[in-house]
C-alpha positions in Angstrom: -60.9 133.3 -13.7 -58.8 133.6 -17.1 -60.2 135.4 -19.8 -60.5 133.7 -23.4 -61.8 134.7 -26.6 -64.2 132.3 -28.1 -65.5 132.3 -31.6 -67.9 129.7 -33.0 -67.5 128.2 -36.2 -70.2 126.5 -38.5 -68.5 125.7 -41.6 -68.9 128.3 -43.8 -66.1 130.8 -45.3 -67.8 133.6 -43.1 -67.0 131.4 -40.1 -63.9 130.7 -41.0 -62.9 134.8 -41.5 -64.6 135.4 -37.9 -62.1 132.7 -36.6 -59.5 134.7 -38.5 -60.5 138.3 -37.1 -60.5 136.4 -33.4 -57.3 134.9 -34.0 -55.6 138.5 -34.6 -57.6 140.2 -32.0 -56.8 137.4 -29.1 -52.8 137.7 -30.2 -53.3 141.5 -30.2 -55.0 141.2 -26.8 -52.3 138.4 -25.3 -55.4 135.9 -24.8 -55.8 132.4 -25.5 -58.5 131.6 -28.7 -60.9 129.1 -28.0 -62.7 127.4 -31.5 -66.2 125.8 -31.5 -68.4 124.6 -33.9 -72.0 124.6 -33.8 -74.7 123.2 -35.5 -78.3 123.5 -35.9 -80.3 121.0 -34.1 -81.9 118.1 -35.6 -85.2 116.3 -34.7 -85.2 113.4 -32.0 -85.6 110.9 -34.8 -83.0 112.0 -36.8 -80.5 112.3 -33.9 -80.7 108.6 -33.2 -80.4 107.3 -36.8 -77.0 106.0 -37.5 -76.3 108.4 -40.3 -76.7 111.5 -37.9 -76.0 109.8 -34.7 -74.7 111.8 -31.8 -71.2 110.3 -32.5 -71.1 111.4 -36.1 -71.8 114.9 -35.5 -69.7 114.9 -32.2 -66.9 113.5 -34.8 -67.7 116.0 -37.7 -67.8 119.1 -35.2 -64.5 118.2 -33.4 -63.3 117.9 -36.9 -64.2 121.1 -38.1 -62.7 123.2 -34.9 -59.3 121.0 -35.0 -58.9 121.9 -39.0 -59.5 125.4 -38.3 -57.4 125.4 -35.3 -54.4 123.8 -37.3 -54.7 126.4 -40.0 -54.5 129.5 -37.8 -51.7 127.6 -35.7 -49.8 127.1 -38.6 -49.5 131.0 -39.3 -46.7 133.2 -37.5 -47.4 133.3 -33.9 -50.1 130.4 -33.0 -51.5 129.4 -30.3 -55.1 128.2 -30.9 -57.2 125.5 -29.2 -60.2 123.8 -30.9 
């Protein structure tokens, strides 16, 4: 099984700093980097609402990871996946 360095993002500046560290570490080790976005669970009633439905949460989760990946990949020697 190939090794991958995985780092979690939650939208706060500290998680962005962790992603930048992980990108440097992945480059140094010659490993692919996987970015994942996490969020704290919401009560079932809120998750089923039109405002915080599963599709909305999935959309923002993917958007945060893709935006971070794009920013990291724009740096020299990119190669980051979301």
